[in-house]
All heavy atoms as a GROMACS GRO file, in nm:
protein
  485
    1MET      N    1   0.083  -0.114  -0.001
    1MET     CA    2   0.000  -0.002   0.001
    1MET      C    3   0.083   0.124   0.000
    1MET      O    4   0.063   0.215   0.074
    1MET     CB    5  -0.093   0.001   0.119
    1MET     CG    6  -0.179  -0.118   0.127
    1MET     SD    7  -0.348  -0.073   0.162
    1MET     CE    8  -0.425  -0.227   0.143
    2THR      N    9   0.186   0.125  -0.083
    2THR     CA   10   0.273   0.240  -0.092
    2THR      C   11   0.219   0.351  -0.175
    2THR      O   12   0.275   0.453  -0.194
    2THR     CB   13   0.409   0.194  -0.150
    2THR    OG1   14   0.387   0.139  -0.277
    2THR    CG2   15   0.475   0.094  -0.061
    3ASP      N   16   0.097   0.332  -0.233
    3ASP     CA   17   0.041   0.431  -0.322
    3ASP      C   18  -0.036   0.538  -0.244
    3ASP      O   19  -0.089   0.630  -0.303
    3ASP     CB   20  -0.056   0.366  -0.422
    3ASP     CG   21  -0.148   0.270  -0.359
    3ASP    OD1   22  -0.145   0.247  -0.236
    3ASP    OD2   23  -0.232   0.208  -0.430
    4SER      N   24  -0.034   0.531  -0.112
    4SER     CA   25  -0.106   0.632  -0.029
    4SER      C   26   0.000   0.734   0.019
    4SER      O   27   0.113   0.699   0.048
    4SER     CB   28  -0.170   0.567   0.090
    4SER     OG   29  -0.280   0.485   0.050
    5ARG      N   30  -0.043   0.855   0.033
    5ARG     CA   31   0.037   0.964   0.088
    5ARG      C   32  -0.012   0.986   0.234
    5ARG      O   33  -0.114   1.051   0.257
    5ARG     CB   34   0.027   1.087   0.005
    5ARG     CG   35   0.124   1.190   0.048
    5ARG     CD   36   0.123   1.301  -0.053
    5ARG     NE   37   0.209   1.409  -0.003
    5ARG     CZ   38   0.234   1.517  -0.062
    5ARG    NH1   39   0.184   1.539  -0.182
    5ARG    NH2   40   0.311   1.610  -0.008
    6TRP      N   41   0.062   0.933   0.330
    6TRP     CA   42   0.025   0.935   0.465
    6TRP      C   43   0.055   1.071   0.532
    6TRP      O   44   0.158   1.129   0.512
    6TRP     CB   45   0.090   0.824   0.545
    6TRP     CG   46   0.047   0.689   0.502
    6TRP    CD1   47   0.110   0.610   0.411
    6TRP    CD2   48  -0.074   0.624   0.533
    6TRP    NE1   49   0.038   0.496   0.385
    6TRP    CE2   50  -0.077   0.507   0.463
    6TRP    CE3   51  -0.180   0.652   0.619
    6TRP    CZ2   52  -0.181   0.413   0.477
    6TRP    CZ3   53  -0.284   0.564   0.635
    6TRP    CH2   54  -0.283   0.442   0.560
    7GLN      N   55  -0.039   1.117   0.618
    7GLN     CA   56  -0.023   1.245   0.689
    7GLN      C   57  -0.043   1.216   0.839
    7GLN      O   58  -0.124   1.134   0.876
    7GLN     CB   59  -0.125   1.348   0.642
    7GLN     CG   60  -0.111   1.384   0.503
    7GLN     CD   61  -0.221   1.485   0.458
    7GLN    OE1   62  -0.312   1.514   0.536
    7GLN    NE2   63  -0.208   1.540   0.343
    8LYS      N   64   0.027   1.291   0.923
    8LYS     CA   65   0.003   1.287   1.067
    8LYS      C   66  -0.002   1.427   1.122
    8LYS      O   67   0.043   1.521   1.055
    8LYS     CB   68   0.106   1.203   1.141
    8LYS     CG   69   0.244   1.248   1.135
    8LYS     CD   70   0.335   1.169   1.231
    8LYS     CE   71   0.428   1.085   1.164
    8LYS     NZ   72   0.523   1.010   1.248
    9SER      N   73  -0.056   1.441   1.235
    9SER     CA   74  -0.063   1.573   1.297
    9SER      C   75   0.068   1.641   1.313
    9SER      O   76   0.163   1.574   1.346
    9SER     CB   77  -0.138   1.556   1.435
    9SER     OG   78  -0.127   1.677   1.501
   10SER      N   79   0.069   1.769   1.295
   10SER     CA   80   0.193   1.845   1.320
   10SER      C   81   0.229   1.840   1.463
   10SER      O   82   0.345   1.863   1.502
   10SER     CB   83   0.177   1.987   1.269
   10SER     OG   84   0.073   2.050   1.343
   11LEU      N   85   0.137   1.812   1.552
   11LEU     CA   86   0.171   1.799   1.694
   11LEU      C   87   0.242   1.666   1.724
   11LEU      O   88   0.298   1.654   1.835
   11LEU     CB   89   0.034   1.802   1.777
   11LEU     CG   90  -0.041   1.930   1.766
   11LEU    CD1   91  -0.176   1.916   1.838
   11LEU    CD2   92   0.035   2.052   1.816
   12SER      N   93   0.248   1.578   1.630
   12SER     CA   94   0.312   1.450   1.652
   12SER      C   95   0.456   1.441   1.605
   12SER      O   96   0.518   1.336   1.614
   12SER     CB   97   0.230   1.336   1.584
   12SER     OG   98   0.102   1.336   1.630
   13THR      N   99   0.506   1.546   1.546
   13THR     CA  100   0.640   1.537   1.481
   13THR      C  101   0.756   1.556   1.573
   13THR      O  102   0.867   1.534   1.532
   13THR     CB  103   0.642   1.638   1.364
   13THR    OG1  104   0.623   1.767   1.419
   13THR    CG2  105   0.540   1.608   1.259
   14GLY      N  106   0.733   1.602   1.693
   14GLY     CA  107   0.848   1.634   1.783
   14GLY      C  108   0.916   1.512   1.847
   14GLY      O  109   1.033   1.518   1.873
   15ASN      N  110   0.846   1.403   1.866
   15ASN     CA  111   0.902   1.287   1.931
   15ASN      C  112   0.889   1.166   1.842
   15ASN      O  113   0.779   1.118   1.816
   15ASN     CB  114   0.820   1.263   2.064
   15ASN     CG  115   0.881   1.148   2.141
   15ASN    OD1  116   0.964   1.073   2.094
   15ASN    ND2  117   0.829   1.131   2.265
   16PRO      N  118   0.999   1.112   1.793
   16PRO     CA  119   0.995   0.999   1.701
   16PRO      C  120   0.936   0.873   1.765
   16PRO      O  121   0.894   0.781   1.694
   16PRO     CB  122   1.139   0.974   1.655
   16PRO     CG  123   1.220   1.042   1.760
   16PRO     CD  124   1.138   1.154   1.820
   17ASN      N  125   0.937   0.865   1.898
   17ASN     CA  126   0.881   0.744   1.966
   17ASN      C  127   0.738   0.758   2.002
   17ASN      O  128   0.679   0.665   2.060
   17ASN     CB  129   0.962   0.722   2.098
   17ASN     CG  130   1.105   0.690   2.068
   17ASN    OD1  131   1.138   0.623   1.976
   17ASN    ND2  132   1.200   0.746   2.142
   18GLN      N  133   0.674   0.869   1.964
   18GLN     CA  134   0.534   0.896   1.995
   18GLN      C  135   0.445   0.818   1.897
   18GLN      O  136   0.469   0.815   1.775
   18GLN     CB  137   0.508   1.046   1.986
   18GLN     CG  138   0.371   1.088   2.034
   18GLN     CD  139   0.358   1.238   2.031
   18GLN    OE1  140   0.440   1.309   1.971
   18GLN    NE2  141   0.261   1.292   2.099
   19ASN      N  142   0.343   0.752   1.948
   19ASN     CA  143   0.243   0.688   1.868
   19ASN      C  144   0.155   0.789   1.802
   19ASN      O  145   0.108   0.880   1.866
   19ASN     CB  146   0.160   0.587   1.948
   19ASN     CG  147   0.243   0.479   2.010
   19ASN    OD1  148   0.350   0.448   1.962
   19ASN    ND2  149   0.190   0.418   2.115
   20CYS      N  150   0.130   0.770   1.674
   20CYS     CA  151   0.053   0.868   1.602
   20CYS      C  152  -0.046   0.802   1.505
   20CYS      O  153  -0.011   0.695   1.452
   20CYS     CB  154   0.141   0.958   1.515
   20CYS     SG  155   0.268   1.042   1.603
   21LEU      N  156  -0.163   0.858   1.491
   21LEU     CA  157  -0.257   0.811   1.388
   21LEU      C  158  -0.223   0.880   1.260
   21LEU      O  159  -0.209   1.000   1.257
   21LEU     CB  160  -0.400   0.845   1.431
   21LEU     CG  161  -0.508   0.804   1.331
   21LEU    CD1  162  -0.516   0.651   1.328
   21LEU    CD2  163  -0.639   0.864   1.373
   22GLU      N  164  -0.210   0.806   1.154
   22GLU     CA  165  -0.174   0.857   1.025
   22GLU      C  166  -0.297   0.838   0.936
   22GLU      O  167  -0.370   0.736   0.949
   22GLU     CB  168  -0.054   0.785   0.963
   22GLU     CG  169   0.072   0.808   1.046
   22GLU     CD  170   0.195   0.731   0.994
   22GLU    OE1  171   0.177   0.633   0.931
   22GLU    OE2  172   0.301   0.779   1.023
   23VAL      N  173  -0.320   0.931   0.848
   23VAL     CA  174  -0.442   0.938   0.758
   23VAL      C  175  -0.396   0.950   0.616
   23VAL      O  176  -0.301   1.028   0.586
   23VAL     CB  177  -0.532   1.054   0.804
   23VAL    CG1  178  -0.657   1.055   0.718
   23VAL    CG2  179  -0.568   1.041   0.948
   24ALA      N  180  -0.467   0.884   0.528
   24ALA     CA  181  -0.442   0.899   0.381
   24ALA      C  182  -0.568   0.876   0.305
   24ALA      O  183  -0.660   0.807   0.351
   24ALA     CB  184  -0.333   0.794   0.336
   25THR      N  185  -0.576   0.939   0.188
   25THR     CA  186  -0.685   0.915   0.102
   25THR      C  187  -0.646   0.793   0.014
   25THR      O  188  -0.536   0.784  -0.033
   25THR     CB  189  -0.710   1.037   0.006
   25THR    OG1  190  -0.736   1.148   0.090
   25THR    CG2  191  -0.828   1.011  -0.087
   26ALA      N  192  -0.739   0.697   0.001
   26ALA     CA  193  -0.716   0.580  -0.082
   26ALA      C  194  -0.707   0.621  -0.226
   26ALA      O  195  -0.759   0.723  -0.265
   26ALA     CB  196  -0.826   0.480  -0.061
   27PRO      N  197  -0.642   0.541  -0.313
   27PRO     CA  198  -0.628   0.576  -0.448
   27PRO      C  199  -0.758   0.592  -0.523
   27PRO      O  200  -0.764   0.672  -0.618
   27PRO     CB  201  -0.551   0.456  -0.511
   27PRO     CG  202  -0.474   0.397  -0.393
   27PRO     CD  203  -0.564   0.422  -0.273
   28ASP      N  204  -0.863   0.526  -0.481
   28ASP     CA  205  -0.993   0.545  -0.543
   28ASP      C  206  -1.062   0.678  -0.507
   28ASP      O  207  -1.166   0.713  -0.559
   28ASP     CB  208  -1.087   0.430  -0.515
   28ASP     CG  209  -1.129   0.418  -0.370
   28ASP    OD1  210  -1.095   0.510  -0.287
   28ASP    OD2  211  -1.191   0.314  -0.334
   29SER      N  212  -0.999   0.753  -0.410
   29SER     CA  213  -1.055   0.883  -0.364
   29SER      C  214  -1.190   0.873  -0.300
   29SER      O  215  -1.249   0.975  -0.269
   29SER     CB  216  -1.056   0.985  -0.478
   29SER     OG  217  -0.925   1.006  -0.527
   30ARG      N  218  -1.241   0.754  -0.274
   30ARG     CA  219  -1.371   0.740  -0.212
   30ARG      C  220  -1.359   0.685  -0.067
   30ARG      O  221  -1.461   0.670   0.001
   30ARG     CB  222  -1.458   0.646  -0.295
   30ARG     CG  223  -1.494   0.701  -0.429
   30ARG     CD  224  -1.576   0.605  -0.507
   30ARG     NE  225  -1.508   0.475  -0.513
   30ARG     CZ  226  -1.555   0.364  -0.564
   30ARG    NH1  227  -1.682   0.364  -0.616
   30ARG    NH2  228  -1.487   0.253  -0.566
   31HIS      N  229  -1.237   0.659  -0.024
   31HIS     CA  230  -1.213   0.604   0.107
   31HIS      C  231  -1.099   0.674   0.177
   31HIS      O  232  -1.012   0.727   0.111
   31HIS     CB  233  -1.185   0.450   0.094
   31HIS     CG  234  -1.305   0.375   0.046
   31HIS    ND1  235  -1.325   0.345  -0.086
   31HIS    CD2  236  -1.408   0.323   0.113
   31HIS    CE1  237  -1.434   0.277  -0.100
   31HIS    NE2  238  -1.489   0.265   0.021
   32ILE      N  239  -1.105   0.666   0.311
   32ILE     CA  240  -1.001   0.722   0.392
   32ILE      C  241  -0.928   0.602   0.459
   32ILE      O  242  -0.991   0.507   0.508
   32ILE     CB  243  -1.058   0.813   0.504
   32ILE    CG1  244  -1.141   0.924   0.443
   32ILE    CG2  245  -0.951   0.865   0.596
   32ILE    CD1  246  -1.062   1.026   0.363
   33ARG      N  247  -0.797   0.603   0.462
   33ARG     CA  248  -0.726   0.503   0.530
   33ARG      C  249  -0.665   0.556   0.659
   33ARG      O  250  -0.619   0.672   0.663
   33ARG     CB  251  -0.608   0.454   0.438
   33ARG     CG  252  -0.662   0.376   0.320
   33ARG     CD  253  -0.543   0.333   0.233
   33ARG     NE  254  -0.593   0.247   0.126
   33ARG     CZ  255  -0.517   0.210   0.023
   33ARG    NH1  256  -0.389   0.252   0.015
   33ARG    NH2  257  -0.566   0.135  -0.069
   34LEU      N  258  -0.657   0.472   0.758
   34LEU     CA  259  -0.603   0.508   0.891
   34LEU      C  260  -0.505   0.399   0.929
   34LEU      O  261  -0.529   0.282   0.908
   34LEU     CB  262  -0.717   0.517   0.997
   34LEU     CG  263  -0.836   0.597   0.957
   34LEU    CD1  264  -0.944   0.578   1.060
   34LEU    CD2  265  -0.797   0.748   0.956
   35ARG      N  266  -0.399   0.439   0.995
   35ARG     CA  267  -0.300   0.343   1.048
   35ARG      C  268  -0.233   0.403   1.174
   35ARG      O  269  -0.220   0.524   1.182
   35ARG     CB  270  -0.202   0.296   0.945
   35ARG     CG  271  -0.102   0.401   0.907
   35ARG     CD  272  -0.006   0.348   0.803
   35ARG     NE  273   0.099   0.453   0.772
   35ARG     CZ  274   0.194   0.438   0.679
   35ARG    NH1  275   0.192   0.327   0.605
   35ARG    NH2  276   0.277   0.533   0.659
   36GLU      N  277  -0.183   0.316   1.256
   36GLU     CA  278  -0.102   0.359   1.372
   36GLU      C  279   0.044   0.361   1.327
   36GLU      O  280   0.094   0.271   1.259
   36GLU     CB  281  -0.124   0.255   1.485
   36GLU     CG  282  -0.034   0.278   1.604
   36GLU     CD  283  -0.064   0.409   1.677
   36GLU    OE1  284  -0.183   0.444   1.693
   36GLU    OE2  285   0.032   0.472   1.720
   37SER      N  286   0.112   0.466   1.365
   37SER     CA  287   0.252   0.485   1.313
   37SER      C  288   0.343   0.368   1.361
   37SER      O  289   0.439   0.335   1.286
   37SER     CB  290   0.306   0.617   1.364
   37SER     OG  291   0.308   0.624   1.502
   38THR      N  292   0.309   0.305   1.470
   38THR     CA  293   0.394   0.196   1.512
   38THR      C  294   0.352   0.063   1.454
   38THR      O  295   0.428  -0.037   1.471
   38THR     CB  296   0.392   0.178   1.672
   38THR    OG1  297   0.254   0.165   1.709
   38THR    CG2  298   0.448   0.310   1.739
   39SER      N  299   0.243   0.056   1.381
   39SER     CA  300   0.199  -0.064   1.317
   39SER      C  301   0.149  -0.030   1.175
   39SER      O  302   0.031  -0.045   1.141
   39SER     CB  303   0.082  -0.130   1.394
   39SER     OG  304   0.123  -0.166   1.523
   40PRO      N  305   0.236   0.019   1.089
   40PRO     CA  306   0.198   0.070   0.960
   40PRO      C  307   0.137  -0.038   0.865
   40PRO      O  308   0.068   0.000   0.771
   40PRO     CB  309   0.321   0.130   0.901
   40PRO     CG  310   0.433   0.068   0.973
   40PRO     CD  311   0.382   0.034   1.110
   41ALA      N  312   0.160  -0.164   0.892
   41ALA     CA  313   0.105  -0.266   0.805
   41ALA      C  314  -0.046  -0.289   0.827
   41ALA      O  315  -0.113  -0.342   0.742
   41ALA     CB  316   0.180  -0.395   0.822
   42THR      N  317  -0.098  -0.245   0.944
   42THR     CA  318  -0.236  -0.260   0.977
   42THR      C  319  -0.310  -0.132   0.935
   42THR      O  320  -0.284  -0.026   0.991
   42THR     CB  321  -0.257  -0.288   1.124
   42THR    OG1  322  -0.186  -0.405   1.162
   42THR    CG2  323  -0.403  -0.309   1.159
   43ILE      N  324  -0.397  -0.148   0.837
   43ILE     CA  325  -0.464  -0.028   0.783
   43ILE      C  326  -0.618  -0.048   0.790
   43ILE      O  327  -0.672  -0.153   0.749
   43ILE     CB  328  -0.430  -0.006   0.636
   43ILE    CG1  329  -0.275   0.022   0.631
   43ILE    CG2  330  -0.505   0.105   0.577
   43ILE    CD1  331  -0.218   0.026   0.490
   44LEU      N  332  -0.687   0.053   0.846
   44LEU     CA  333  -0.832   0.053   0.852
   44LEU      C  334  -0.884   0.143   0.738
   44LEU      O  335  -0.819   0.244   0.708
   44LEU     CB  336  -0.883   0.107   0.985
   44LEU     CG  337  -0.830   0.033   1.112
   44LEU    CD1  338  -0.881   0.105   1.236
   44LEU    CD2  339  -0.884  -0.112   1.110
   45THR      N  340  -0.992   0.113   0.682
   45THR     CA  341  -1.052   0.188   0.577
   45THR      C  342  -1.192   0.234   0.613
   45THR      O  343  -1.270   0.154   0.664
   45THR     CB  344  -1.049   0.106   0.444
   45THR    OG1  345  -0.919   0.065   0.413
   45THR    CG2  346  -1.103   0.190   0.329
   46THR      N  347  -1.225   0.356   0.585
   46THR     CA  348  -1.361   0.407   0.611
   46THR      C  349  -1.401   0.502   0.500
   46THR      O  350  -1.319   0.531   0.410
   46THR     CB  351  -1.364   0.473   0.753
   46THR    OG1  352  -1.502   0.501   0.781
   46THR    CG2  353  -1.283   0.603   0.756
   47THR      N  354  -1.520   0.554   0.510
   47THR     CA  355  -1.568   0.652   0.408
   47THR      C  356  -1.543   0.791   0.469
   47THR      O  357  -1.533   0.813   0.588
   47THR     CB  358  -1.715   0.634   0.383
   47THR    OG1  359  -1.785   0.657   0.506
   47THR    CG2  360  -1.748   0.492   0.330
   48PRO      N  361  -1.534   0.892   0.377
   48PRO     CA  362  -1.525   1.027   0.425
   48PRO      C  363  -1.638   1.070   0.518
   48PRO      O  364  -1.617   1.146   0.614
   48PRO     CB  365  -1.523   1.111   0.298
   48PRO     CG  366  -1.467   1.017   0.193
   48PRO     CD  367  -1.520   0.882   0.233
   49THR      N  368  -1.760   1.019   0.494
   49THR     CA  369  -1.872   1.056   0.573
   49THR      C  370  -1.855   1.002   0.716
   49THR      O  371  -1.878   1.074   0.816
   49THR     CB  372  -2.004   0.995   0.516
   49THR    OG1  373  -2.018   1.051   0.384
   49THR    CG2  374  -2.126   1.031   0.599
   50ARG      N  375  -1.814   0.880   0.727
   50ARG     CA  376  -1.789   0.822   0.866
   50ARG      C  377  -1.673   0.885   0.936
   50ARG      O  378  -1.674   0.908   1.057
   50ARG     CB  379  -1.774   0.672   0.851
   50ARG     CG  380  -1.906   0.602   0.820
   50ARG     CD  381  -1.886   0.455   0.817
   50ARG     NE  382  -2.023   0.396   0.795
   50ARG     CZ  383  -2.037   0.266   0.777
   50ARG    NH1  384  -1.930   0.184   0.781
   50ARG    NH2  385  -2.158   0.216   0.756
   51TRP      N  386  -1.569   0.916   0.860
   51TRP     CA  387  -1.452   0.984   0.919
   51TRP      C  388  -1.490   1.125   0.970
   51TRP      O  389  -1.454   1.160   1.082
   51TRP     CB  390  -1.343   0.997   0.811
   51TRP     CG  391  -1.217   1.072   0.848
   51TRP    CD1  392  -1.172   1.183   0.790
   51TRP    CD2  393  -1.126   1.040   0.954
   51TRP    NE1  394  -1.055   1.225   0.846
   51TRP    CE2  395  -1.025   1.140   0.953
   51TRP    CE3  396  -1.122   0.940   1.049
   51TRP    CZ2  397  -0.919   1.138   1.042
   51TRP    CZ3  398  -1.016   0.940   1.138
   51TRP    CH2  399  -0.913   1.038   1.134
   52ALA      N  400  -1.566   1.197   0.895
   52ALA     CA  401  -1.618   1.328   0.938
   52ALA      C  402  -1.700   1.316   1.062
   52ALA      O  403  -1.692   1.399   1.154
   52ALA     CB  404  -1.693   1.396   0.826
   53ALA      N  405  -1.788   1.215   1.070
   53ALA     CA  406  -1.869   1.195   1.188
   53ALA      C  407  -1.782   1.168   1.315
   53ALA      O  408  -1.810   1.214   1.422
   53ALA     CB  409  -1.971   1.083   1.162
   54LEU      N  410  -1.683   1.084   1.295
   54LEU     CA  411  -1.596   1.056   1.404
   54LEU      C  412  -1.525   1.179   1.454
   54LEU      O  413  -1.515   1.214   1.575
   54LEU     CB  414  -1.488   0.951   1.370
   54LEU     CG  415  -1.379   0.923   1.473
   54LEU    CD1  416  -1.438   0.864   1.603
   54LEU    CD2  417  -1.274   0.832   1.416
   55LEU      N  418  -1.472   1.267   1.362
   55LEU     CA  419  -1.407   1.386   1.400
   55LEU      C  420  -1.498   1.483   1.471
   55LEU      O  421  -1.459   1.545   1.571
   55LEU     CB  422  -1.344   1.452   1.277
   55LEU     CG  423  -1.229   1.379   1.211
   55LEU    CD1  424  -1.182   1.452   1.086
   55LEU    CD2  425  -1.114   1.358   1.304
   56ARG      N  426  -1.625   1.493   1.422
   56ARG     CA  427  -1.722   1.576   1.489
   56ARG      C  428  -1.747   1.530   1.633
   56ARG      O  429  -1.753   1.609   1.730
   56ARG     CB  430  -1.853   1.583   1.413
   56ARG     CG  431  -1.861   1.675   1.297
   56ARG     CD  432  -1.999   1.698   1.243
   56ARG     NE  433  -2.068   1.572   1.209
   56ARG     CZ  434  -2.056   1.508   1.095
   56ARG    NH1  435  -1.979   1.558   0.999
   56ARG    NH2  436  -2.120   1.397   1.070
   57HIS      N  437  -1.760   1.401   1.649
   57HIS     CA  438  -1.783   1.339   1.781
   57HIS      C  439  -1.664   1.367   1.875
   57HIS      O  440  -1.687   1.405   1.987
   57HIS     CB  441  -1.797   1.188   1.758
   57HIS     CG  442  -1.821   1.108   1.885
   57HIS    ND1  443  -1.937   1.108   1.950
   57HIS    CD2  444  -1.737   1.030   1.951
   57HIS    CE1  445  -1.926   1.026   2.054
   57HIS    NE2  446  -1.808   0.976   2.058
   58LEU      N  447  -1.541   1.352   1.826
   58LEU     CA  448  -1.426   1.374   1.910
   58LEU      C  449  -1.414   1.522   1.944
   58LEU      O  450  -1.379   1.560   2.059
   58LEU     CB  451  -1.298   1.325   1.838
   58LEU     CG  452  -1.293   1.175   1.819
   58LEU    CD1  453  -1.173   1.140   1.730
   58LEU    CD2  454  -1.290   1.106   1.952
   59LYS      N  455  -1.439   1.613   1.851
   59LYS     CA  456  -1.428   1.758   1.874
   59LYS      C  457  -1.531   1.805   1.972
   59LYS      O  458  -1.507   1.898   2.045
   59LYS     CB  459  -1.440   1.835   1.744
   59LYS     CG  460  -1.314   1.819   1.656
   59LYS     CD  461  -1.332   1.896   1.528
   59LYS     CE  462  -1.211   1.879   1.439
   59LYS     NZ  463  -1.221   1.951   1.304
   60ALA      N  464  -1.644   1.739   1.971
   60ALA     CA  465  -1.754   1.776   2.067
   60ALA      C  466  -1.725   1.728   2.205
   60ALA      O  467  -1.794   1.759   2.300
   60ALA     CB  468  -1.887   1.718   2.015
   61GLY      N  469  -1.620   1.641   2.220
   61GLY     CA  470  -1.585   1.591   2.352
   61GLY      C  471  -1.675   1.476   2.396
   61GLY      O  472  -1.684   1.447   2.519
   62ASP      N  473  -1.736   1.409   2.300
   62ASP     CA  474  -1.826   1.300   2.336
   62ASP      C  475  -1.752   1.164   2.358
   62ASP      O  476  -1.814   1.068   2.391
   62ASP     CB  477  -1.927   1.274   2.224
   62ASP     CG  478  -2.021   1.397   2.207
   62ASP    OD1  479  -2.042   1.471   2.305
   62ASP    OD2  480  -2.070   1.418   2.097
   63ALA      N  481  -1.622   1.166   2.335
   63ALA     CA  482  -1.545   1.040   2.345
   63ALA      C  483  -1.510   1.009   2.487
   63ALA      O  484  -1.503   1.086   2.574
   63ALA     CB  485  -1.423   1.050   2.260
   0.00000   0.00000   0.00000
């Protein structure tokens, strides 16, 4: 899955040992990929709608 361009939060770049969630758009542009920086071979896939719902939920402090 090297065809994805992974991004992580700018808050995660200071410590190389810090666990980070990385996000990428799938090549089909219809899905979002998620992975843990310490386990890059394990990739979860979701839709942009569900990803946006999760972010809204987290930002609202409902987690």
